C-alpha positions in Angstrom: 6.9 8.2 0.9 8.5 5.3 2.9 8.4 3.1 0.0 11.8 2.2 0.4 14.0 1.3 3.9 16.1 4.5 3.6 13.3 6.7 3.8 12.8 8.7 7.1 9.6 8.8 9.3 8.0 12.0 8.9 7.4 14.0 11.8 4.1 13.5 11.2 2.1 10.1 11.2 -1.0 8.7 9.3 -3.4 6.5 10.7 -2.3 3.1 11.2 -4.3 0.5 10.2 -4.7 -3.0 11.6 -4.5 -5.5 8.7 -1.1 -3.5 8.0 0.1 -4.0 11.0 -1.1 -8.0 11.0 1.1 -8.0 7.8 4.2 -6.2 8.8 4.4 -8.3 12.1 4.4 -11.8 9.6 7.1 -10.2 7.5 9.0 -9.9 10.5 8.3 -13.1 12.2 9.8 -15.0 8.9 12.3 -13.0 8.7 13.0 -9.3 6.8 14.6 -9.5 3.7 16.2 -6.5 4.6 16.3 -4.8 8.1 13.3 -2.5 8.1 11.0 -3.8 5.5 8.4 -4.4 8.3 8.6 -0.4 9.4 8.5 0.1 5.6 5.3 -1.7 4.5 3.6 0.2 7.7 5.0 3.4 6.7 4.0 3.4 3.4 0.4 2.8 4.6 0.4 5.7 7.0 1.8 8.2 4.0 -0.8 7.0 1.3 -3.3 7.6 4.4 -1.8 11.3 4.3 -2.0 12.0 0.4 -5.7 10.8 0.3 -6.7 13.2 3.2 -4.0 15.8 1.3 -5.7 15.0 -1.8 -9.8 15.4 -0.3 -8.4 18.5 1.0 -7.5 20.0 -2.6 -10.3 18.5 -4.6 -13.5 19.4 -5.1 -16.6 16.7 -4.2 -17.4 14.4 -7.4 -13.8 15.0 -8.3 -12.2 11.7 -9.7 -8.9 10.3 -8.7 -6.7 7.5 -10.3 -4.0 6.1 -9.0 -1.4 3.2 -10.2 0.0 0.9 -7.5 1.7 -2.1 -7.6 1.4 -5.4 -4.9 4.2 -6.5 -3.3 5.9 -9.4 -1.4 7.9 -9.4 1.2 9.0 -12.7 3.0 6.8 -14.7 1.7 3.8 -12.1 2.6 1.4 -10.5 -0.4 0.5 -7.1 0.6 -2.9 -6.5 -1.4 -1.4 -3.0 -2.1 -4.3 -2.0 -4.2 -7.6 -3.6 -1.8 -5.7 -1.6 1.5 -5.3 1.7 0.3 -8.8 1.7 -1.4 -10.3 0.5 1.8 -8.5 3.4 4.0 -9.5 5.8 1.4 -13.4 4.5 1.9 -13.3 4.2 5.4 -11.6 7.9 5.5 -15.4 9.0 4.5 -14.5 11.2 2.0 -13.9 9.0 -1.3 -15.8 6.4 -3.1 -14.8 3.8 -4.9 -15.3 3.6 -8.8 -13.2 0.9 -9.7 -10.1 -1.0 -9.1 -8.8 -2.8 -12.6 -5.8 -4.8 -12.8 -3.8 -3.9 -15.6 -1.0 -6.5 -15.5 0.5 -9.6 -13.1 4.1 -8.5 -12.2 7.0 -10.8 -10.6 8.7 -10.9 -7.5 12.2 -9.7 -6.9 14.9 -12.6 -7.8 15.4 -13.2 -4.1 11.9 -13.4 -3.0 11.7 -16.4 -5.6 14.7 -17.9 -4.4 13.2 -18.4 -1.1 9.6 -18.4 -1.1 8.8 -19.5 -5.0 6.9 -17.6 -7.8 3.9 -15.5 -6.9 2.8 -12.9 -9.5 1.6 -10.0 -7.7 -0.9 -7.4 -9.4 -0.6 -3.8 -10.5 -3.9 -2.3 -10.4 -5.2 1.6 -11.2 -7.8 2.6 -8.3 -10.2 4.8 -9.5 -12.1 7.2 -6.4 -14.4 10.1 -6.4 -14.3 12.8 -4.1 -17.5 12.6 -1.9 
C-alpha cells in the first residue's frame, strides 16, 4: 500500500481517478510538505482500487465489507478519503454503499497546523455490500 512516501510503486497499477489527480496536483503546486506526497496520494487510491477488486473477486454477492479510513490534509488540501474510496467502489459496479459513518474527527500533523491552521479531518467506517 502506498500510504507513505517511501512506498514503492507496484508493477501493476489500479485505475486512476480524475478528482484524486486534481487534488494531487494542488498539493504539488502548493509545495509538498515532503517530496513525493502528491504521488503517494495518487498511489494510495490506485492501490485501494486494487484492494476492492481483489475483495470483489474473493467475496460472494450480498457480502458485507467494512473498512475504517481516515481523511488527511496535505499542503492545506483536504483529501476526503472516505468519500473518494466509496465513490471508487460504487463506480466499479461491484459494490453499493450501505453507510459511511463518521466515528471521530482527528487533528492534523503539527507541521500542517503551523503552515495551514487547524482543520480536523474525518475518520469514517465505510460499509459496502458486494453486488
